[in-house]
N, C-alpha and C positions, 0 to 999 in steps of 0.2 A: 154124387158129382165124381169128375174124372178130374184129376189133377195135368200138368202137362209141364212139362220142364224142356229147357234146351238142355243138351250133354252133347257137347264137342261137333255140336254141326246137325245133330237129330235131336229128337224128339222119342220121350218117353215118357211113359204113360203108369199113372197110378192111380187105383181103387178108392184110398184111404190116401189122411195126409201123415198118418203118421207111416207107413210105409213108406209115401215119400222122401218122412225125415229119416226113416233105418236107414235110405239107401245114400242119404246125404244131404239132400238139399233140405232145406230151409224153407223156402218158398217157389210156389206154380207160377212161372209166366203166364199160367190160363188155365182156368178152370171152369168146366162146360158139364154140364148134364150128362146123365147115360144115355139118354134119347138122343139127345144131337150128335155126341161121339158112337152110336153105335149103327146110329142111319145113314150116317154115311161111310159105313165100310170099316167103321174105328182105323179111318183115314188121317191123319195127322203130317203135315212135313214143314220147316221152315222157308220163308218164302220172302227175303227180304230178313230184315228183321223181326217180322213176328211169327207168328206161329199162325199154322192156317188147318182150320179144322174143315174133311171134305174138299171138296169139289170149287175151283172157284168156276165166277159166273162166265168167266170167257174160256175154262175147262166144258163148263155145261155148253154155250153154245156151241162151240167147235164139235161138241158127242152129236148131239142134232143135228147138226150141218153134216158129219157122216154117215148120219145115221139115215139122213132125208135123200143125201146120194144114193148109198145102198139099195133105197125102195128104189128110186127114180131108173138104177141099171136094170133092177131084178124089172120094172115096169116094163123098159124097151125091150128086155129078153123072151117078156110074153107075148110083148105084143109081131117079136120073129117068129114066135113059138106059133101064134095065131097066122101070120101069115105066110110063113113054109119058107118063109125068106128074109133075108139079112136089109139092113137100108141100101146097098148098091144094088141089088136083085131086086127092091121097089121101086128105088131111082129107076132106074135101067128100064123096067116092064113097065112103066108109067108113059116114061117119054116114049116107047115105042109105038105103046097103044094110040098117046096122044097125035104120033108124025104119021102114023097108019090109019086114022080113022076109027079106031077100034073103043077110045076112048068113054063106051055105055058100056049099058050091061052090068048087075049084081056081083061080078065079080071083081072089076075095075073099080067101082065105086066104093069096097070093102078095102082093096089097097089101100085107095087115096086116103080113105076115114082113118087108115092104119099111121097112112104115112103122116098124115096132119096131124095126127095127135102124137107120132116119135118126135117129129118137129117141135111139138110143144115141150115135151120132157125134155127133147137136148137144149132148149133155149132156158130151163130151168136150172139145168144141172152147169151148164154155161155158166150163170148168174152165183149159182153155187162153188166154183171153182176158179175162179178171176181173180 
């Protein structure tokens, strides 16, 4: 067991009751198993009046959101690499091809396919960052 004690706005962790009592604390504010404490990177802090071990659900959700944003940005960069051009050049090339009757063929179709996928990803990014 890990014994957690509030001490001047900080959390102190003790591996035994004896160690905690030697430090001048009679009772733990929270006790958790070694597994729980270690699985959260030995991370404990005070939120409000409570000791919280590990990350809150909100913090976990935010981390997942940030990871998804990074993943989408990497996908957009990969699409730019595949197309050999960024969004502005793709949009300009597609518009030019349509205007001048050049909107057929494998190269054009690949560019449109890449831009359609990029549009989907940008929409997903907008949802995550709004």
